MIRORO-58258 format. One record per residue (C-alpha): x, y, z; residue number from 1. Coordinates in Angstrom, 2 decimals. Layout:
R; u; v; w; resi
R; X; Y; Z; NUM $
...
//
This chain:
R; u; v; w; resi
R; 0.83; -19.02; -15.31; 1 $
R; 0.30; -20.86; -12.06; 2 $
R; -3.13; -20.61; -10.49; 3 $
R; -3.23; -17.97; -7.76; 4 $
R; -3.93; -19.14; -4.19; 5 $
R; -6.72; -16.82; -3.02; 6 $
R; -7.89; -18.45; 0.20; 7 $
R; -7.15; -21.36; 2.52; 8 $
R; -9.27; -23.34; 4.93; 9 $
R; -7.06; -25.64; 6.98; 10 $
R; -7.68; -27.57; 10.18; 11 $
R; -4.25; -28.32; 11.60; 12 $
R; -3.67; -30.43; 14.76; 13 $
R; -3.92; -28.19; 17.83; 14 $
R; -5.48; -25.34; 15.83; 15 $
R; -7.42; -22.98; 18.10; 16 $
R; -8.13; -20.14; 15.69; 17 $
R; -7.46; -18.53; 12.33; 18 $
R; -7.08; -14.89; 11.30; 19 $
R; -7.66; -13.92; 7.69; 20 $
R; -5.74; -10.73; 6.99; 21 $
R; -5.63; -8.71; 3.82; 22 $
R; -3.12; -11.01; 2.17; 23 $
R; -2.25; -13.66; 4.78; 24 $
R; -4.09; -16.45; 6.56; 25 $
R; -2.66; -16.98; 10.03; 26 $
R; -3.39; -20.22; 11.92; 27 $
R; -3.03; -20.27; 15.71; 28 $
R; -1.63; -23.57; 17.00; 29 $
R; -2.26; -24.13; 20.72; 30 $
R; -1.89; -20.42; 21.44; 31 $
R; 1.89; -20.72; 21.08; 32 $
R; 2.74; -21.07; 17.39; 33 $
R; 1.53; -19.30; 14.26; 34 $
R; 1.39; -20.79; 10.78; 35 $
R; 1.36; -17.81; 8.41; 36 $
R; 0.33; -18.57; 4.84; 37 $
R; 1.26; -15.85; 2.34; 38 $
R; -1.58; -16.11; -0.17; 39 $
R; -1.58; -14.55; -3.63; 40 $
R; -4.17; -11.95; -2.60; 41 $
R; -3.16; -8.36; -3.19; 42 $
R; -4.43; -5.24; -1.46; 43 $
R; -4.09; -1.52; -2.18; 44 $
R; -5.64; 1.47; -0.42; 45 $
R; -6.62; -1.07; 2.29; 46 $
R; -8.88; -2.88; -0.21; 47 $
R; -8.39; -6.50; -1.26; 48 $
R; -8.36; -6.51; -5.06; 49 $
R; -10.56; -9.02; -6.91; 50 $
R; -7.77; -10.96; -8.63; 51 $
R; -4.89; -12.86; -7.05; 52 $
R; -1.31; -12.52; -8.34; 53 $
R; 0.42; -15.83; -9.11; 54 $
R; 3.71; -16.36; -7.20; 55 $
R; 3.19; -13.22; -5.12; 56 $
R; 2.81; -15.19; -1.89; 57 $
R; 5.94; -17.19; -2.60; 58 $
R; 7.91; -14.02; -3.42; 59 $
R; 6.83; -12.23; -0.23; 60 $
R; 7.37; -15.23; 2.03; 61 $
R; 10.82; -16.05; 0.68; 62 $
R; 12.08; -12.46; 0.73; 63 $
R; 10.82; -11.98; 4.29; 64 $
R; 12.38; -15.27; 5.37; 65 $
R; 15.77; -14.27; 3.97; 66 $
R; 15.65; -10.85; 5.63; 67 $
R; 14.54; -12.25; 8.98; 68 $
R; 17.62; -14.48; 8.88; 69 $
R; 19.84; -11.60; 7.70; 70 $
R; 18.76; -9.33; 10.59; 71 $
R; 18.50; -11.87; 13.43; 72 $
R; 21.65; -10.39; 15.02; 73 $
R; 19.93; -6.97; 15.31; 74 $
R; 16.81; -8.01; 17.18; 75 $
R; 14.82; -11.15; 18.04; 76 $
R; 12.27; -12.18; 15.44; 77 $
R; 9.30; -14.51; 15.36; 78 $
R; 10.47; -16.98; 12.68; 79 $
R; 10.94; -20.65; 13.53; 80 $
R; 10.81; -22.32; 10.09; 81 $
R; 9.63; -22.08; 6.47; 82 $
R; 8.17; -25.54; 5.75; 83 $
R; 6.72; -24.39; 2.41; 84 $
R; 7.69; -21.59; -0.03; 85 $
R; 4.44; -19.79; 0.91; 86 $
R; 4.53; -20.47; 4.67; 87 $
R; 6.42; -19.23; 7.71; 88 $
R; 5.93; -20.83; 11.10; 89 $
R; 6.80; -18.66; 14.07; 90 $
R; 6.36; -17.76; 17.71; 91 $
R; 3.08; -16.19; 18.69; 92 $
R; 3.58; -12.60; 19.85; 93 $
R; 1.25; -10.05; 21.39; 94 $
R; 1.49; -7.34; 18.77; 95 $
R; 1.71; -3.62; 19.42; 96 $
R; -1.23; -1.90; 17.64; 97 $
R; 1.12; 0.33; 15.63; 98 $
R; 3.27; -0.06; 12.55; 99 $
R; 6.72; 1.52; 12.61; 100 $
R; 7.11; 3.17; 9.22; 101 $
R; 10.57; 4.49; 8.42; 102 $
R; 11.27; 6.76; 5.45; 103 $
R; 14.61; 7.60; 3.87; 104 $
R; 13.09; 9.60; 1.00; 105 $
R; 10.12; 11.92; 0.48; 106 $
R; 7.69; 10.05; -1.73; 107 $
R; 4.37; 8.22; -1.85; 108 $
R; 1.75; 9.38; 0.65; 109 $
R; 4.34; 11.52; 2.47; 110 $
R; 5.08; 13.42; -0.73; 111 $
R; 1.39; 13.85; -1.50; 112 $
R; 0.86; 15.37; 1.97; 113 $
R; 3.96; 17.58; 1.61; 114 $
R; 2.88; 18.75; -1.85; 115 $
R; -0.47; 19.76; -0.35; 116 $
R; 1.23; 21.91; 2.28; 117 $
R; 1.99; 19.60; 5.23; 118 $
R; 5.29; 20.36; 6.95; 119 $
R; 4.86; 17.94; 9.81; 120 $
R; 4.22; 14.22; 9.58; 121 $
R; 3.42; 12.13; 12.66; 122 $
R; 4.99; 14.80; 14.84; 123 $
R; 8.15; 14.96; 12.72; 124 $
R; 8.97; 18.39; 11.27; 125 $
R; 9.84; 18.33; 7.55; 126 $
R; 12.35; 20.72; 5.94; 127 $
R; 11.12; 23.42; 3.57; 128 $
R; 11.89; 23.28; -0.14; 129 $
R; 12.01; 19.53; -0.58; 130 $
R; 11.20; 17.85; -3.89; 131 $
R; 9.55; 14.55; -4.68; 132 $
R; 11.87; 11.55; -4.12; 133 $
R; 14.46; 13.67; -2.30; 134 $
R; 16.53; 11.95; 0.39; 135 $
R; 15.92; 13.08; 3.96; 136 $
R; 18.99; 14.27; 5.91; 137 $
R; 18.33; 11.31; 8.23; 138 $
R; 15.63; 8.60; 8.04; 139 $
R; 12.42; 9.58; 9.84; 140 $
R; 9.92; 7.36; 11.67; 141 $
R; 6.25; 8.05; 10.89; 142 $
R; 4.13; 5.42; 12.67; 143 $
R; 0.57; 4.46; 11.82; 144 $
R; -2.13; 2.70; 13.77; 145 $
R; -2.56; -0.93; 12.75; 146 $
R; -5.97; -1.13; 11.13; 147 $
R; -8.34; -4.06; 11.14; 148 $
R; -9.37; -5.39; 7.73; 149 $
R; -11.50; -2.85; 5.86; 150 $
R; -10.26; 0.06; 7.95; 151 $
R; -7.58; 2.55; 7.00; 152 $
R; -4.26; 2.88; 8.81; 153 $
R; -4.05; 6.31; 10.43; 154 $
R; -0.93; 8.38; 11.00; 155 $
R; -0.01; 8.72; 14.65; 156 $
R; 2.83; 10.48; 16.46; 157 $
R; 5.16; 9.10; 19.12; 158 $
R; 3.53; 11.44; 21.64; 159 $
R; 0.06; 10.08; 20.78; 160 $
R; 1.25; 6.47; 21.02; 161 $
R; 2.59; 7.12; 24.52; 162 $
R; -0.44; 9.18; 25.58; 163 $
R; -2.82; 6.39; 24.50; 164 $
R; -0.76; 3.75; 26.24; 165 $
R; -0.17; 1.79; 23.02; 166 $
R; 3.43; 1.27; 24.19; 167 $
R; 5.44; 2.37; 27.21; 168 $
R; 8.24; 4.92; 26.73; 169 $
R; 10.77; 2.14; 27.29; 170 $
R; 9.10; -0.14; 24.75; 171 $
R; 8.84; 2.62; 22.15; 172 $
R; 12.52; 3.46; 22.60; 173 $
R; 13.48; -0.14; 21.86; 174 $
R; 11.18; -0.33; 18.82; 175 $
R; 12.62; 2.96; 17.53; 176 $
R; 16.18; 1.68; 17.96; 177 $
R; 15.39; -1.62; 16.21; 178 $
R; 13.54; 0.19; 13.39; 179 $
R; 16.49; 2.40; 12.51; 180 $
R; 19.00; -0.47; 12.78; 181 $
R; 16.89; -2.75; 10.59; 182 $
R; 16.49; 0.04; 8.02; 183 $
R; 20.26; 0.57; 7.96; 184 $
R; 20.85; -3.14; 7.35; 185 $
R; 18.17; -3.27; 4.65; 186 $
R; 19.70; -0.19; 3.00; 187 $
R; 23.16; -1.80; 2.97; 188 $
R; 21.87; -5.06; 1.46; 189 $
R; 19.83; -3.19; -1.16; 190 $
R; 22.84; -1.05; -2.14; 191 $
R; 24.87; -4.18; -2.92; 192 $
R; 22.11; -5.15; -5.36; 193 $
R; 21.92; -1.78; -7.09; 194 $
R; 18.76; -0.75; -5.24; 195 $
R; 17.75; 2.00; -2.81; 196 $
R; 15.52; 1.03; 0.13; 197 $
R; 13.27; 4.09; 0.13; 198 $
R; 10.83; 3.34; 2.94; 199 $
R; 9.44; 0.33; 4.78; 200 $
R; 7.43; -0.76; 7.80; 201 $
R; 8.09; -3.04; 10.74; 202 $
R; 5.73; -4.64; 13.21; 203 $
R; 6.74; -5.63; 16.73; 204 $
R; 5.18; -7.64; 19.51; 205 $
R; 6.00; -9.21; 22.84; 206 $
R; 7.16; -12.83; 23.11; 207 $
R; 7.81; -13.90; 26.70; 208 $
R; 8.10; -10.20; 27.56; 209 $
R; 10.75; -9.59; 24.89; 210 $
R; 10.19; -7.11; 22.04; 211 $
R; 10.22; -9.22; 18.89; 212 $
R; 10.08; -8.41; 15.17; 213 $
R; 6.96; -9.91; 13.58; 214 $
R; 5.48; -10.45; 10.13; 215 $
R; 7.27; -9.75; 6.85; 216 $
R; 10.18; -7.38; 6.32; 217 $
R; 11.69; -5.67; 3.28; 218 $
R; 9.20; -7.14; 0.81; 219 $
R; 7.57; -5.17; -2.02; 220 $
R; 4.33; -5.13; -0.01; 221 $
R; 5.94; -3.51; 3.01; 222 $
R; 8.70; -1.53; 1.28; 223 $
R; 9.54; 0.69; -1.65; 224 $
R; 12.74; 0.34; -3.66; 225 $
R; 14.29; 2.59; -6.31; 226 $
R; 16.98; 1.54; -8.76; 227 $
R; 20.27; 3.23; -7.80; 228 $
R; 21.28; 3.62; -11.44; 229 $
R; 19.63; 6.70; -12.86; 230 $
R; 18.28; 7.93; -9.52; 231 $
R; 20.23; 11.22; -9.52; 232 $
R; 19.50; 12.01; -13.17; 233 $
R; 15.79; 11.34; -12.77; 234 $
R; 15.64; 13.32; -9.52; 235 $
R; 17.36; 16.35; -11.04; 236 $
R; 15.06; 16.20; -14.09; 237 $
R; 11.96; 15.83; -11.91; 238 $
R; 11.13; 12.52; -13.58; 239 $
R; 9.46; 9.54; -11.89; 240 $
R; 11.89; 7.02; -10.44; 241 $
R; 12.02; 3.47; -11.69; 242 $
R; 10.87; 1.57; -8.66; 243 $
R; 10.18; -1.91; -7.46; 244 $
R; 7.30; -1.77; -5.00; 245 $
R; 3.55; -2.00; -4.84; 246 $
R; 3.34; 1.72; -5.64; 247 $
R; 3.00; 0.92; -9.35; 248 $
R; -0.21; -0.96; -8.49; 249 $
R; -1.53; 2.07; -6.58; 250 $
R; -0.61; 4.34; -9.48; 251 $
R; -2.41; 2.07; -11.96; 252 $
R; -5.49; 2.15; -9.73; 253 $
R; -5.35; 5.95; -9.36; 254 $
R; -4.92; 6.38; -13.11; 255 $
R; -8.13; 4.37; -13.46; 256 $
R; -10.10; 6.41; -10.91; 257 $
R; -9.74; 4.25; -7.81; 258 $
R; -8.31; 5.29; -4.44; 259 $
R; -10.36; 3.09; -2.13; 260 $
R; -13.00; 5.75; -1.52; 261 $
R; -16.70; 5.02; -1.09; 262 $
R; -18.50; 4.52; -4.39; 263 $
R; -15.33; 3.93; -6.41; 264 $
R; -15.03; 0.71; -8.40; 265 $
R; -11.84; -1.31; -8.81; 266 $
R; -10.85; -1.25; -12.51; 267 $
R; -10.87; -4.53; -14.40; 268 $
R; -7.77; -6.60; -13.70; 269 $
R; -7.15; -8.21; -17.08; 270 $
R; -4.88; -11.27; -17.41; 271 $
R; -2.23; -8.94; -18.88; 272 $
R; -2.36; -6.65; -15.82; 273 $
R; -2.21; -9.64; -13.47; 274 $
R; 0.79; -11.11; -15.31; 275 $
R; 2.63; -7.78; -15.35; 276 $
R; 2.17; -7.40; -11.58; 277 $
R; 3.39; -10.97; -11.04; 278 $
R; 6.47; -10.28; -13.16; 279 $
R; 7.27; -7.13; -11.17; 280 $
R; 7.17; -9.10; -7.92; 281 $
R; 9.50; -11.74; -9.36; 282 $
R; 11.80; -8.98; -10.66; 283 $
R; 12.14; -7.52; -7.18; 284 $
R; 12.86; -10.94; -5.69; 285 $
R; 15.71; -11.51; -8.11; 286 $
R; 17.13; -8.02; -7.64; 287 $
R; 17.00; -7.93; -3.86; 288 $
R; 18.24; -11.49; -3.29; 289 $
R; 20.63; -11.76; -6.22; 290 $
R; 19.14; -15.20; -6.89; 291 $
R; 16.98; -16.59; -9.66; 292 $
R; 13.37; -17.05; -8.61; 293 $
R; 12.29; -20.69; -8.82; 294 $
R; 8.57; -20.83; -9.44; 295 $
R; 7.00; -23.41; -7.15; 296 $
R; 4.50; -25.05; -9.46; 297 $
R; 1.87; -27.49; -8.24; 298 $
R; -1.56; -28.52; -9.52; 299 $
R; -2.99; -27.87; -6.06; 300 $
R; -0.85; -25.46; -3.98; 301 $
R; -3.37; -25.64; -1.13; 302 $
R; -2.78; -29.40; -0.79; 303 $
R; 1.00; -28.99; -1.09; 304 $
R; 1.00; -26.43; 1.74; 305 $
R; -1.16; -28.66; 3.94; 306 $
R; 1.17; -31.64; 3.44; 307 $
R; 4.33; -29.61; 4.18; 308 $
R; 2.87; -27.92; 7.27; 309 $
R; 1.47; -31.19; 8.66; 310 $
R; 4.89; -32.81; 8.28; 311 $
R; 6.52; -29.90; 10.15; 312 $
R; 3.97; -29.90; 12.97; 313 $
R; 4.27; -33.67; 13.45; 314 $
R; 8.01; -33.43; 14.21; 315 $
//
């Protein structure tokens, strides 16, 4: 397999800062443009895992790039170009400190809370008698705060967002409208590929005063997909759904006694585990895009990225 790209350390012309996120390195060029490198780092339970996943950065960047293009008629987005398979260059935005999570089905952390007795999530009332992986009557929005590295995202309601001044009522209304429209479009595209877009998250910011979609969208890091085929049978039988998302990584960690809590140790990530995760990411790419994934191989991906970005910035 290709060597995973774990970290970068570039010094681009006009660079005034760099932000190292959980899985991305974001370079600030003159306070106007961002060069976002999707590394092969992987995180779960807000913890960066010790091993990188080959091709993961390429998968995430290329899926996000395709979906940004496929939803550009719905709302403005930050993308300007993709000079490298692992890089998106875009407009710098002042981000809202919340993530807009939208759920079409009851699963993941929402199901775990529901199973434990919760009947309200982020201010949204949940129907009684629901089962795991059941479709909601209508998609619901359950925002979280946007955590800094090492911190946990926290659920937050619309009322709390407005009370804390994290967005104005007018801004929140626009983000809510965009979130539901983007989710509809993602659902339609997924359905054509035999997939169900279960839940996802969007991040928004301001660019020249305009609310703009930022970051990745509809990738396996930000979204959960089920296979359409067999969904009903599995749901009726109470069986786990076959899914393409990062949830299988979380489940593997939980099965091995890790949920990101103090004192817990990340289980050993053997080469077999790493390869299986890489293959799942590639599988989702091919399902959601309908295209074969072309592995970008290079002896030194860090140098390749630097060359491609420098050429773009010099134009």
